[in-house]
N, C-alpha and C positions, 0 to 999 in steps of 0.2 A: 504493500500500500504506500509506503514512504517513497519507493521508486516512482510509482505512478504520480504521486503528488509533486515530486521533484521535477519530473519531465513536464508535467502540466505547467508548473511554475516557470519553466523555460520556454513555454510557447507550444509544446506538443499537445496533440489531442488524441484521444483513444481511436484506434483503428475501428473498433466496434463499440459504440456507445452502450450497447446492452451488456457487453462483457469487457469493460475497461481493464479488468484484472482477472486472470484465470488462476484461481488458487483452490486448494482443498479438493472437494469432489468435482469441481468444475474443470479442473486441469486434466482433462482426458486427452488422449492422443487425437481423437476425432474432432473434438472442439477446438483444439489448438490449430490443427491443420485447416479446419473450416474458417477460423478467424483470420489466419494469415492469407488465405485465399482472397480475402477482401482487398488485399494490396493491389490487385489487378484493376481496381476501380479508381486508384489514385492517379493524379496527374504526374507527368514525367519529371517535373521539378520538385516532387515531394521527397522527403526523407522519412524512411520507415525504420524505427528502432524496435528491435525485438530483444527483450531482456528476460533471460531465464535464470532462475535461482532454484536449485534443488539438487537431487542426486544425479551424478553422472556415472555411467558404466561403460567401460572400454570394450569395444568390439574389435574385430580383426583389422578393419581399416577405417573405423569411424568411432564417434562417441554417441552413445545412446542417452538421451535425456529422459529421465524417469518421469512417468505421468501417473495420474490417479487411476485406481482400479487394478493395479498390479498386485499380485499375491506376493511376489518376491522382487528384489532389486537385482538387476543384472543385465548383461548384454543380450540383445535380441528382444528386449521389451521397451516399450515407450516410443520415442520418436528419434530417428537418426538425424544428426545435424545436417548431413547432406540432403536428406529427404525434405527437411524443413526449408532449406534454401531453394531446392528445385521446385517446391510447391509455390514459392513466391515468384521465381524467375521464369518458369516454363510457361509457354503458351498452351492454353487448354480450351478446346472447343471454340466458343465465340469470344473468349476473353484473351486479350493480349497479355504478354508477360509484363511484370512490373519493371519499368525501365529506370526508375529513380534511384536515389541513394539508399542502399541497404546497410544498416548497422546491426550486427548481431553481437550481443554481449552475453557471455555464458559464465555464470557463477556456479560452478560445480566441481567436484573432485575430478581430477585428470582432464580438465576442460581444454588444456592445450592440445589434446588429441583431436578435439573437434575442429579447431581452426587449421590443423595440419592434415585434415581428412584426405586420405588417398582416394576416397570415393567421389571427390569433387574435381571438376575440371575448371579451367578458366572461363569457359562458356557458361557453366552452371553458376558461377559466382556473379557474373554480370560485370559491367564496366565500372560501376560506382559502388564498390563494396568494401566494408571495413568490419573485421572480426576482432573482438577483444575477449580474452579468456582470463579467468581469475587466477589460474595456476598452470604450471607446466603439465605435460602429459603423464607424469609420474607423481605429481603432488596432490595432496588433498586440499580442499577448500575449507578453511577453518573459521570458527567463530572468534569474535573479538571479546576480550575480557573487559568487565567494568573497570574504570568508570566511563569508557568510551561508548559502550553500547550494551544492549541487553545480552544475556547469555546465548540467545538464539540469533543474534545479529551477525551475519557474515562479515569478516574483516574487510573483504574486498568490496562488498556492497556499501559498508560504512564509508570506505574511502571514496567511492564514486559519489555517494550522496554529499559528502563533505566538499568535494571539488565542484560539484554542480551548485552548491549553496554558499555557505560561509567561507569556504576555501577557494572561491573562484579566482581571486587575485593571486593567491599563492600558486595555483595550478597554471594560470595564464602566463605567457611569456612577456606580457606588457603591452600587446597590441589591442587588447580588448576582445579578442576572439579566442574562445576556448576550443581548440581543435581536439579531435578524438585521440590523437597521439599524445597531446598534452595531458588529457584525462588519464590515459594509460600510465604515462610517466609519473604523474602525481600519485596515482594509486600504488605504483611500484615503490616509490619513495616512502610513502606512509607505511606500507606493509613492512618494509625493512626497519623503520623506526619502531614499529610495534614489536617486531621480533627482538630488537636490541633491548627494549625496556621490559620484556617479559610478558607483554599483553597478547602475544601470539606465540603459540607453543612450537610451531615449526615454520620453516621458510616457505614463502609463497612468491613465485615469480610470474606475474601476469604476462600473457603473451599477446602479440599484436600482429595483424596481417591486413594490409590494405593495398588497393590499386587506385585509391582516391585520396592522396595525401592532403588535399586542400579542403576535405570535408571537415565540418566543425559541429560541435555539440551545442554551443550556445555563444552568446556575445553580450557585452555590456554596451548599451546604447550610448552611455556617457563617455566611454573610454575608447571607442573605435575611432582611429585617426584616419585610416584609409579604407574606403568602402567601395567595392565594385558590385 
């Protein structure tokens, strides 16, 4: 919910007003895929942000995002990262593929496996794509200890929320535009500090992949000096 509120505060709107947040029993594989299908109705200059926080299970060539209704957690269940992206990018029946900017942020154990998926081709990704993962392909995604957040708050998500909010100027390089790469670098720096002060039990190295380095998460209207 805090992620949804933070994105709304930066000007984003839910892809599906009926389901602005898929969580609990609503977070089924079928409803997730049906929701991202709505991306095909967006204009070409739109930016679509998909934020997943939950369990990740490593498959042979991909990461499985665990969804509601599963009896056990593991590979072969839920939604593959590559299938999620193809659902958004592929032309189907009378609907064209989503041609805008796609940003996929995965907060899950072993999430680096997802952005390095061998099941994805450059064509599948699309020309304006950015993927951010909370950890390397062999690392867990861990909670942050108080006083920074609640026991169930992911350290990575906490860092992202901080950079999108009170920590904007700290994350921004000074031009008033917070790029996705800056968001990643800020999260990486915060996680290292958390590890050093004992708020994080193990190391986490967020991963980043993009073919659209000029894409940005947010901007400060008062601080932007050059605007195209």
